[in-house]
C-alpha positions in Angstrom: -223.6 -183.3 -172.1 -226.6 -181.7 -173.6 -227.4 -179.9 -170.3 -224.0 -178.3 -170.2 -224.4 -176.8 -173.5 -227.4 -174.7 -172.5 -227.1 -171.2 -171.2 -228.0 -170.7 -167.5 -231.3 -169.0 -166.7 -231.6 -165.7 -164.9 -232.8 -167.6 -161.8 -229.7 -169.7 -161.7 -227.6 -166.5 -162.1 -229.3 -164.9 -159.1 -228.8 -168.0 -157.0 -225.1 -168.2 -157.8 -224.5 -164.5 -157.0 -226.4 -164.8 -153.6 -224.2 -167.8 -152.7 -221.0 -166.0 -153.4 -222.1 -163.0 -151.2 -222.9 -165.4 -148.3 -219.6 -167.2 -148.6 -217.7 -163.9 -148.5 -219.6 -162.7 -145.4 -219.0 -166.1 -143.6 -215.3 -166.0 -144.4 -215.0 -162.4 -143.0 -216.8 -163.3 -139.8 -214.6 -166.2 -138.9 -211.2 -164.4 -139.6 -208.9 -164.5 -136.6 -205.6 -162.6 -135.7 -203.3 -164.3 -133.1 -200.8 -161.9 -131.5 -197.5 -163.6 -130.4 -193.9 -162.7 -129.9 -190.6 -163.9 -128.5 -187.5 -162.3 -127.0 -183.7 -163.0 -127.5 -183.4 -163.3 -123.7 -185.9 -163.1 -120.9 -183.6 -163.4 -117.9 -180.4 -161.3 -117.8 -178.4 -158.6 -116.0 -178.7 -154.8 -116.2 -177.4 -153.1 -119.4 -178.6 -156.1 -121.5 -180.0 -155.5 -124.9 -183.2 -157.6 -125.6 -184.4 -158.0 -129.1 -188.2 -158.9 -129.5 -189.5 -160.8 -132.6 -193.1 -160.6 -133.9 -194.6 -164.1 -134.3 -198.2 -162.9 -134.9 -200.5 -164.5 -137.6 -203.8 -163.9 -139.3 -206.1 -166.4 -141.1 -207.3 -163.7 -143.5 -204.1 -162.2 -144.8 -200.9 -160.5 -143.6 -200.3 -158.8 -140.3 -199.5 -155.3 -141.3 -199.6 -153.2 -138.2 -197.8 -153.7 -134.8 -198.0 -151.7 -131.6 -195.4 -152.7 -129.0 -195.4 -151.6 -125.4 -192.0 -152.4 -124.1 -192.3 -151.5 -120.4 -193.4 -148.0 -121.4 -191.4 -147.7 -124.5 -193.5 -147.8 -127.7 -192.4 -149.2 -131.1 -194.0 -150.4 -134.3 -191.0 -152.3 -135.9 -191.1 -156.0 -136.7 -188.2 -156.7 -134.3 -187.6 -153.8 -131.9 -184.9 -153.9 -129.2 -184.4 -152.1 -125.9 -181.6 -152.0 -123.3 -182.8 -152.5 -119.7 -180.6 -150.3 -117.5 -182.4 -151.0 -114.2 -183.2 -154.3 -112.4 -186.8 -155.5 -112.0 -189.6 -157.3 -113.8 -190.9 -155.8 -117.1 -194.4 -156.3 -118.8 -194.4 -156.6 -122.6 -197.5 -156.1 -124.8 -198.2 -156.4 -128.5 -201.2 -155.4 -130.6 -201.2 -157.0 -134.0 -203.6 -156.0 -136.9 -204.1 -157.5 -140.3 -204.9 -155.8 -143.6 -208.7 -156.2 -143.0 -208.6 -154.3 -139.7 -208.7 -157.5 -137.5 -206.5 -157.3 -134.4 -205.4 -159.1 -131.3 -203.6 -158.1 -128.1 -201.1 -160.1 -126.1 -199.6 -158.9 -122.7 -197.1 -160.9 -120.7 -196.5 -159.8 -117.1 -192.9 -159.8 -115.9 -191.9 -161.3 -119.2 -188.4 -159.9 -118.9 -186.6 -160.2 -115.5 -183.4 -158.0 -115.1 -181.0 -158.7 -112.2 -178.7 -156.0 -110.8 -174.9 -156.3 -111.1 -172.9 -157.5 -108.2 -170.4 -155.2 -106.4 -166.8 -156.1 -106.9 -164.3 -155.1 -104.2 -161.3 -156.4 -102.3 -158.8 -155.3 -99.7 -155.0 -156.1 -99.3 -153.3 -156.2 -96.0 -150.2 -154.3 -97.2 -150.0 -151.4 -99.6 -146.3 -150.9 -99.7 -143.1 -152.4 -98.3 -139.6 -153.7 -99.0 -138.7 -156.5 -101.4 -139.5 -159.3 -101.1 -143.1 -158.1 -100.1 -145.8 -160.7 -99.2 -149.3 -159.3 -99.7 -152.6 -161.0 -98.8 -155.7 -160.1 -100.8 -159.3 -160.7 -99.5 -162.4 -160.7 -101.7 -165.1 -158.4 -100.2 -167.4 -158.5 -103.2 -171.2 -158.8 -102.7 -174.3 -159.7 -104.8 -178.0 -159.2 -104.1 -178.8 -161.9 -106.7 -177.3 -164.8 -104.7 -173.8 -166.3 -104.4 -170.6 -165.2 -106.2 -169.4 -168.3 -108.0 -166.2 -167.2 -109.6 -163.4 -164.7 -109.0 -160.6 -163.9 -111.5 -157.7 -162.1 -109.9 -154.9 -160.3 -111.8 -152.6 -159.0 -109.2 -149.1 -159.5 -110.6 -146.2 -160.7 -108.5 -145.7 -164.4 -108.0 -149.4 -165.2 -108.4 -150.2 -163.1 -111.4 -153.5 -164.3 -113.1 -155.6 -166.7 -111.0 -159.1 -168.1 -111.3 -160.8 -169.1 -108.0 -164.1 -171.0 -107.6 -163.8 -170.7 -103.8 -164.4 -167.0 -103.8 -164.1 -166.6 -100.1 -160.5 -167.8 -100.0 -157.7 -165.3 -99.5 -154.9 -164.9 -102.1 -151.2 -164.2 -101.5 -148.6 -162.9 -103.9 -144.9 -162.1 -103.4 -143.4 -159.1 -105.1 -139.7 -159.0 -105.8 -139.0 -156.2 -108.3 -139.4 -152.6 -107.0 -142.3 -150.6 -108.5 -146.0 -149.9 -108.5 -148.4 -152.8 -109.1 -152.0 -152.6 -110.1 -154.6 -155.3 -109.1 -157.9 -156.2 -110.6 -160.8 -158.5 -109.7 -163.5 -159.8 -112.0 -166.4 -161.6 -110.3 -169.5 -163.6 -111.5 -172.6 -164.5 -109.5 -174.8 -167.5 -109.9 -177.2 -165.5 -112.2 -174.3 -164.9 -114.6 -174.0 -161.2 -113.7 -170.4 -159.9 -113.5 -168.5 -156.9 -112.3 -164.9 -155.7 -112.3 -162.8 -153.5 -110.1 -159.3 -152.2 -110.9 -157.0 -150.5 -108.4 -154.1 -149.0 -110.3 -151.7 -148.5 -107.3 -152.6 -151.3 -105.1 -149.1 -152.3 -104.1 -145.8 -150.4 -104.0 -142.5 -152.3 -103.6 -139.7 -150.2 -102.3 -136.1 -150.5 -103.5 -133.8 -152.3 -101.0 -130.6 -150.5 -100.2 -127.6 -151.5 -102.3 -124.2 -151.7 -100.6 -120.8 -152.4 -101.9 -117.5 -151.9 -100.1 -113.8 -152.5 -100.4 -110.8 -152.1 -98.1 -107.1 -151.5 -98.3 -104.4 -152.3 -95.8 -102.4 -149.1 -95.5 -99.6 -150.7 -93.4 -99.7 -154.5 -93.0 -96.2 -156.1 -92.8 -96.3 -156.1 -89.0 -98.9 -155.2 -86.3 -100.6 -152.9 -85.8 -102.5 -152.8 -89.2 -104.2 -149.7 -90.5 -107.1 -150.5 -92.7 -109.1 -148.1 -94.9 -112.7 -149.1 -95.6 -114.5 -147.5 -98.6 -118.2 -147.3 -99.3 -118.3 -147.7 -103.1 -121.9 -146.4 -103.6 -122.8 -144.0 -100.8 -126.4 -142.7 -100.7 -127.5 -139.6 -98.8 -130.9 -141.2 -98.0 -129.3 -144.3 -96.5 -127.9 -144.9 -93.0 -124.9 -147.1 -92.5 -123.9 -148.8 -89.2 -120.4 -150.4 -89.3 -119.0 -153.1 -87.0 -115.3 -153.9 -87.7 -115.1 -156.9 -85.5 -112.4 -155.5 -83.2 -114.7 -153.6 -80.9 -114.9 -150.5 -83.0 -118.1 -149.3 -84.7 -119.1 -146.3 -86.9 -122.3 -144.7 -88.1 -122.0 -143.0 -91.5 -121.2 -143.5 -95.1 -117.3 -143.6 -95.0 -115.5 -144.7 -91.8 -112.1 -143.5 -90.7 -108.9 -145.6 -90.6 -109.4 -148.7 -88.5 -106.5 -150.1 -86.4 -106.1 -153.8 -85.8 -103.4 -154.6 -83.2 -104.0 -158.3 -82.4 -103.4 -161.5 -84.3 -106.9 -162.8 -85.2 -109.5 -163.0 -88.0 -112.1 -160.3 -87.9 -115.6 -160.0 -89.5 -117.0 -156.9 -91.1 -120.8 -156.3 -90.5 -122.6 -153.4 -92.1 -126.3 -152.7 -91.4 -127.9 -150.6 -94.1 -131.3 -148.8 -93.9 -133.3 -146.9 -96.5 -136.9 -145.8 -96.2 -137.4 -148.6 -93.6 -135.9 -151.2 -95.8 -132.9 -152.8 -94.2 -130.1 -155.2 -95.2 -127.2 -156.6 -93.3 -123.9 -157.5 -95.0 -121.5 -159.9 -93.3 -118.0 -160.5 -94.6 -116.5 -163.3 -92.4 -112.8 -163.4 -91.7 -112.2 -160.5 -94.0 -109.3 -159.1 -92.0 -106.6 -161.4 -90.7 -103.7 -159.5 -89.1 -100.8 -161.8 -88.5 -102.5 -164.7 -90.1 -100.1 -167.3 -91.6 -99.7 -167.1 -95.3 -101.0 -170.1 -97.3 -102.3 -171.2 -100.6 -104.6 -174.0 -101.8 -104.5 -176.4 -104.7 -107.6 -178.1 -106.2 -108.4 -180.8 -106.8 -106.2 -182.6 -104.3 -104.8 -186.0 -105.1 -104.9 -185.2 -108.8 -103.4 -187.2 -111.6 -101.2 -186.3 -114.5 -102.9 -184.2 -117.3 -105.4 -182.9 -114.7 -105.8 -179.1 -114.7 -105.0 -177.7 -111.2 -106.1 -174.3 -109.7 -103.7 -172.5 -107.3 -105.1 -169.8 -105.0 -103.8 -167.8 -102.1 -106.0 -168.1 -99.0 -105.5 -164.5 -97.6 -108.5 -162.2 -98.2 -106.2 -159.2 -98.6 -105.2 -158.8 -102.2 -101.5 -158.6 -103.1 -99.8 -156.3 -105.5 -98.4 -159.3 -107.4 -97.7 -163.0 -106.9 -95.0 -165.2 -108.2 -95.5 -169.0 -108.5 -92.9 -171.8 -109.0 -94.6 -175.1 -109.7 -91.5 -177.2 -109.2 -91.4 -178.8 -112.7 -89.6 -175.9 -114.4 -92.8 -173.9 -114.9 -93.6 -170.5 -113.4 -96.6 -168.0 -113.4 -97.4 -164.5 -112.3 -101.2 -165.0 -112.4 -103.1 -164.4 -109.2 -105.0 -167.8 -109.6 -103.0 -169.7 -112.1 -103.9 -173.0 -113.8 -101.3 -175.7 -114.3 -101.1 -179.3 -115.5 -98.4 -181.9 -114.6 -97.4 -184.4 -117.3 -95.3 -186.7 -115.1 -96.4 -188.2 -111.8 -94.3 -187.4 -108.7 -93.8 -185.1 -105.7 -93.4 -181.4 -106.6 -92.2 -178.5 -104.4 -94.5 -175.5 -105.1 -93.6 -172.0 -103.9 -95.7 -168.8 -103.7 -93.9 -165.4 -103.3 -96.4 -162.6 -102.4 -95.6 -158.9 -102.9 -97.8 -156.3 -101.1 -96.3 -152.8 -100.8 -93.0 -153.2 -99.0 -94.0 -156.6 -97.7 -92.6 -159.8 -99.3 -93.8 -163.1 -98.0 -92.9 -166.6 -99.2 -94.8 -169.9 -98.7 -93.5 -173.3 -99.9 -95.2 -176.7 -99.9 -92.6 -179.3 -100.1 -94.6 -182.1 -101.8 -97.6 -181.7 -104.1 -98.3 -185.3 -105.0 -99.3 -186.0 -108.6 -100.6 -189.5 -109.1 -100.1 -191.5 -112.3 -103.2 -192.2 -114.5 -105.0 -195.3 -113.5 -104.3 -198.4 -115.6 -107.6 -199.6 -117.1 -108.4 -202.7 -119.0 -111.8 -203.9 -120.4 -113.3 -206.8 -122.3 -116.6 -207.4 -124.1 -117.9 -210.9 -124.6 -119.8 -211.6 -127.9 -118.6 -208.4 -129.5 -119.6 -209.9 -132.8 -122.6 -212.2 -133.3 -124.9 -213.5 -136.1 -128.1 -214.2 -134.2 -130.4 -212.6 -131.5 -131.0 -212.5 -128.7 -127.3 -212.2 -127.6 -126.0 -211.3 -124.1 -123.0 -209.0 -124.0 -120.7 -209.5 -121.0 -118.9 -206.4 -119.9 -115.8 -206.8 -117.7 -113.3 -204.2 -116.6 -110.5 -203.8 -114.1 -108.3 -200.9 -112.9 -105.2 -200.3 -110.9 -107.1 -198.2 -108.3 -110.6 -198.3 -106.8 -113.2 -196.2 -108.5 -116.4 -196.1 -110.5 -116.9 -197.8 -113.9 -119.6 -196.3 -116.2 -120.5 -198.2 -119.5 -122.4 -196.2 -122.2 -124.1 -198.4 -124.8 -125.4 -196.6 -128.0 -127.0 -198.0 -131.2 -130.4 -199.4 -132.1 -133.1 -198.3 -129.7 -132.6 -196.2 -126.5 -129.1 -195.5 -125.2 -128.3 -197.3 -121.9 -125.8 -196.6 -119.1 -124.6 -199.4 -116.8 -122.3 -199.3 -113.8 -119.9 -201.7 -112.3 -116.7 -203.6 -113.2 -118.8 -206.6 -114.2 -122.2 -206.3 -115.9 -124.1 -207.5 -118.9 -126.8 -206.4 -121.4 -129.2 -208.4 -123.6 -129.4 -207.3 -127.2 -132.6 -208.1 -129.0 -132.2 -206.2 -132.3 -129.9 -206.8 -135.3 -127.6 -203.8 -135.9 -124.4 -202.0 -135.0 -123.7 -200.8 -131.5 -120.9 -199.0 -129.7 -119.8 -199.4 -126.1 -117.6 -196.8 -124.3 -116.2 -197.1 -120.8 -115.5 -194.1 -118.5 -113.6 -194.7 -115.2 -113.0 -192.3 -112.4 -110.8 -193.1 -109.3 -111.8 -192.2 -105.8 -109.4 -189.2 -106.0 -110.8 -187.9 -109.3 -108.4 -189.4 -111.8 -110.0 -190.6 -115.0 -109.4 -193.0 -117.8 -111.6 -194.3 -120.7 -112.1 -196.6 -123.6 -113.9 -194.7 -126.3 -114.9 -197.5 -128.8 -115.9 -201.1 -128.5 -117.8 -201.7 -131.8 -120.6 -204.3 -131.4 -121.9 -205.9 -134.7 -124.9 -208.1 -134.6 -125.6 -209.1 -138.2 -126.8 -212.3 -140.0 -124.1 -214.3 -141.6 -125.2 -215.0 -145.2 -123.5 -217.0 -147.9 -123.9 -215.3 -151.3 -122.5 -215.7 -154.8 -122.2 -213.2 -157.6 -125.5 -212.8 -159.5 -123.8 -213.4 -162.8 -123.2 -217.1 -163.4 -120.3 -218.6 -165.3 -121.1 -219.7 -168.8 -119.3 -220.2 -172.1 -117.9 -222.7 -174.6 -116.5 -226.0 -173.7 -113.8 -226.6 -172.5 -114.8 -223.9 -169.9 -112.4 -222.5 -167.3 -114.2 -221.8 -164.1 -113.1 -219.5 -161.1 -115.5 -219.7 -158.2 -115.8 -216.7 -155.8 -118.1 -215.8 -153.0 -119.9 -212.4 -152.7 -120.0 -212.3 -148.9 -120.2 -208.9 -147.1 -119.3 -209.2 -143.4 -117.4 -207.4 -140.7 -115.9 -210.8 -139.7 -113.4 -212.9 -141.6 -114.6 -216.0 -143.3 -112.4 -218.9 -142.2 -113.6 -221.9 -144.2 -115.2 -222.6 -147.6 -116.8 -225.9 -148.7 -117.6 -225.9 -152.5 -119.5 -228.7 -154.2 -120.2 -228.7 -158.0 -122.9 -231.1 -159.3 -123.2 -232.1 -162.9 -127.0 -232.3 -162.9 -129.5 -231.7 -160.1 -128.0 -232.0 -156.5 -128.3 -235.5 -155.2 -130.1 -236.9 -158.3 -127.8 -237.3 -161.2 -124.2 -236.8 -162.2 -120.9 -236.6 -160.5 -119.7 -233.9 -158.2 -116.5 -232.0 -157.5 -115.5 -230.6 -154.1 -113.1 -227.9 -153.0 -112.0 -226.5 -149.6 -110.3 -223.3 -150.8 -111.6 -219.7 -151.1 -111.4 -219.4 -154.9 -111.1 -222.7 -156.6 -110.2 -222.8 -160.3 -110.9 -225.8 -162.6 -111.8 -226.9 -166.2 -115.1 -228.3 -167.4 -114.8 -230.3 -170.6 -118.3 -231.7 -171.0 -121.3 -229.6 -172.0 -124.1 -229.2 -169.5 -125.5 -227.2 -166.6 -124.0 -227.5 -163.1 -125.4 -226.7 -159.7 -123.1 -225.0 -157.2 -123.3 -225.3 -153.4 -121.2 -223.2 -150.9 -121.0 -223.8 -147.2 -119.1 -221.0 -145.3 -118.1 -220.4 -141.7 -116.8 -217.2 -140.1 -114.3 -216.6 -137.3 -116.9 -216.9 -134.5 -118.4 -220.1 -135.8 -121.5 -218.8 -137.7 -122.3 -221.0 -140.8 -124.5 -220.6 -143.8 -125.2 -222.5 -147.0 -126.3 -221.4 -150.5 -127.2 -223.6 -153.5 -127.7 -222.1 -157.0 -129.0 -224.4 -159.7 -127.4 -224.3 -163.1 -124.9 -221.7 -161.9 -122.3 -223.0 -164.4 -123.2 -223.6 -168.1 -120.9 -225.1 -170.7 -121.9 -225.5 -174.4 -120.9 -225.6 -178.0 -121.5 -223.0 -180.7 -124.8 -223.7 -182.6 -125.2 -223.5 -186.3 -126.9 -220.2 -187.2 -129.0 -219.1 -190.2 -132.3 -217.2 -190.7 -134.9 -216.0 -193.1 -137.3 -213.0 -193.2 -140.4 -212.0 -195.1 -141.1 -209.7 -196.8 -137.6 -208.6 -197.7 -138.8 -205.3 -199.3 -141.8 -203.3 -198.1 -143.0 -200.2 -196.4 -142.1 -199.1 -192.8 -145.3 -200.1 -191.2 -145.3 -203.6 -192.6 -144.1 -206.1 -189.9 -141.1 -208.2 -190.9 -141.3 -211.9 -189.8 -138.0 -213.4 -188.9 -137.4 -217.2 -188.6 -134.3 -218.6 -186.9 -132.7 -221.7 -188.5 -130.4 -222.9 -185.8 -129.2 -226.1 -184.1 -131.9 -227.8 -182.1 -129.8 -227.4 -178.9 -129.7 -223.6 -179.2 -131.4 -222.1 -176.1 -131.2 -218.3 -176.6 -131.4 -215.9 -179.6 -130.5 -212.2 -180.1 -131.5 -210.4 -183.3 -129.6 -207.2 -184.2 -128.9 -204.8 -187.0 -125.1 -205.2 -187.1 -124.3 -207.5 -184.3 -124.6 -204.8 -181.6 -128.0 -203.1 -181.7 -130.6 -205.5 -180.3 -134.0 -205.8 -182.1 -135.4 -208.8 -180.3 -134.5 -211.8 -178.1 -137.4 -214.0 -179.3 -136.6 -217.0 -181.5 -139.0 -216.0 -184.3 -140.0 -212.4 -183.8 -142.1 -210.0 -185.9 -140.4 -206.6 -186.1 -141.3 -203.1 -187.5 -138.1 -201.3 -188.6 -138.1 -197.6 -187.8 -136.6 -195.9 -190.9 -136.6 -196.2 -194.6 -133.2 -197.6 -195.7 -131.4 -200.9 -196.5 -130.8 -202.9 -193.3 -128.1 -205.3 -192.2 -129.5 -208.1 -190.0 -127.6 -210.3 -187.5 -128.6 -213.3 -185.5 -126.6 -214.6 -182.5 -127.6 -218.0 -181.1 -126.4 -219.5 -177.8 -126.0 -222.8 -176.2 -125.3 -222.6 -172.4 -123.7 -219.2 -173.0 -121.6 -220.4 -176.0 -122.5 -218.2 -179.0 -122.3 -218.1 -182.8 -123.4 -215.2 -185.1 -124.5 -214.8 -188.7 -124.7 -211.3 -190.4 -126.5 -210.7 -193.7 -125.6 -207.3 -195.2 -128.2 -205.3 -197.1 -130.7 -208.0 -196.3 -133.9 -205.9 -195.9 -135.0 -202.8 -198.0 -137.5 -200.5 -196.2 -139.2 -198.3 -198.7 -140.0 -194.6 -198.3 -141.7 -192.5 -197.0 -139.9 -192.5 -193.7 -141.8 -190.5 -191.1 -139.9 -188.2 -188.8 -140.7 -185.0 -187.0 -139.3 -182.7 -184.3 -141.1 -180.6 -181.7 -139.6 -177.2 -180.8 -140.8 -175.3 -177.7 -140.7 -171.5 -177.1 -140.1 -170.5 -173.5 -141.4 -166.9 -174.3 -144.6 -168.4 -175.7 -145.1 -171.7 -173.8 -148.6 -172.3 -175.3 -147.2 -172.5 -178.9 -145.0 -175.3 -180.3 -143.3 -175.6 -183.7 -143.7 -179.0 -185.5 -140.8 -179.6 -187.9 -141.6 -182.3 -190.5 -138.5 -184.4 -191.2 -140.2 -187.0 -193.3 -138.3 -188.3 -196.3 -139.7 -189.6 -199.7 -143.3 -188.4 -199.1 -145.6 -186.8 -201.6 -148.0 -185.4 -198.9 -148.2 -185.3 -195.1 -151.2 -185.7 -192.8 -151.0 -184.6 -189.2 -153.3 -185.7 -186.4 -152.8 -184.0 -183.0 -154.5 -184.9 -179.8 -155.3 -181.7 -177.9 -157.1 -183.3 -175.0 -158.9 -186.4 -173.9 -161.7 -185.9 -176.3 -160.3 -183.3 -178.7 -158.3 -183.9 -181.8 -157.1 -181.7 -184.6 -156.0 -182.7 -188.1 -154.3 -180.8 -190.9 
């Protein structure tokens, strides 16, 4: 310690200064700068922007100067970027210098490799045509980088947008709607380089010719017939070739009158051509000179209440038609609808008016069948346990198809056949309906077979029977069931079942009897419903018969402040088993035998005590028994909807000299005033 207190000599000072200079020189001589950098991407396609990042370091200080050579582009930024527009390998160099002038150079040959884009192209075998037009597309794209690995087509039509990994496969699309369609192809090669080609008018779908015709028989009561055919939408750019089926043809938009002089049925064939798109219209048996008049009825073999359709079978329209259905009903509709309500054989007549021609057709017997007679039965329609098998049986007066529809808990089910079954595994309500259709189309049905699978449970009202002896008792069950209860077996035990006392038995629904002795009685009920389900319930001490107990009471203190508890003592018969304290025999204060009670307001109180024995009661009331001294605390809170954060506290306290408020504003915040 003594040496440290001395001042250093001049020699020591010189030695220390010399050492410091040597240390500085050595530190400067071993300083090293390490040039380094990275790139956001080193392998990519043309037009890619590459960002370079300086990673250079210096052991002496900060790197403060950067000289980048980005394939002939020079920069001095910390993170320069460049877009390589041409394919090839690019050298990247960086000279990094620190604040002391130390530097280092790093060059990396072919550090960035840029691949050229592939060439996207395709051909399609058809450029235009009539609808529907099938066009095949072939991918002719190439890549100098390697293989094309994906092709995304957007060509519209039936194919629309499609992604193909097998890029050499052809693609077909069908075009229906007329118009111009564009097509595009997006390709990607195995280096990840991509290209797109779009052909805006790759496919043109031409409009097919539209043809509509009508005809009118100018004279048609007897042969020969003169028929006028009309082209309803002639087009000057469309050619029409008519074949009338009688050996006559015509080329043009509107043919002349065509004459038919033989009894037969003739077809009309028209070939239509527009811009190379053709269509052929065939109307079979459209002209029937001398053909017998007739009409059809559907459906045949119908039943009563079935709607029938009546139609003439001649293709030439009439001016008007009169129908007589044979049951007193008529119609002037061309295709009338009619329903018969009684089965039988009906004569139906059609009178046809066409110009001066009047033709009549009569069918002597249109048979209308009666509705089928249907009967059905469901076994185990009601049950009280699961699983339960429902047997479904049906019969009908005619052969046909039976269809059962089961709805309810779980999935709906449909069963077929005149005899079938279904296993029910869940409690609940179900419904079965039956639809029946005969071989000739007549129908019948049953809409509702309710199925109820529910537990059968014996229950009694929750309130027991109790009161003073002698006690009149009326027993009733509290069973809720969709099925009728058919038997009741009541047993009343004086004491615990099977241990002590006598018993009474009854076999009626609601037995009535008197109990003269005091006590508590167990009640047992065994019930059975109409399908044989049984259940038993036993409730202990369900009937209680007692005598009125003696009732008196005391309380202390008889006069005091509100907050002082008042201790009440019941002085009743030893056999009393329940107590109700009140203010006047109605308002309940407590049901304890000896309660401690704080009365809520300053006044003179009447006190009542009702004591019970097995439900038999006796009451004592003492008027003006307790005096509660003021003050009596009371207050009211008023809220203001216009100012919800402010409330008004109204003090309703009586008999007070002063008031002290304590308000809890939050969990740990209180205010007093």
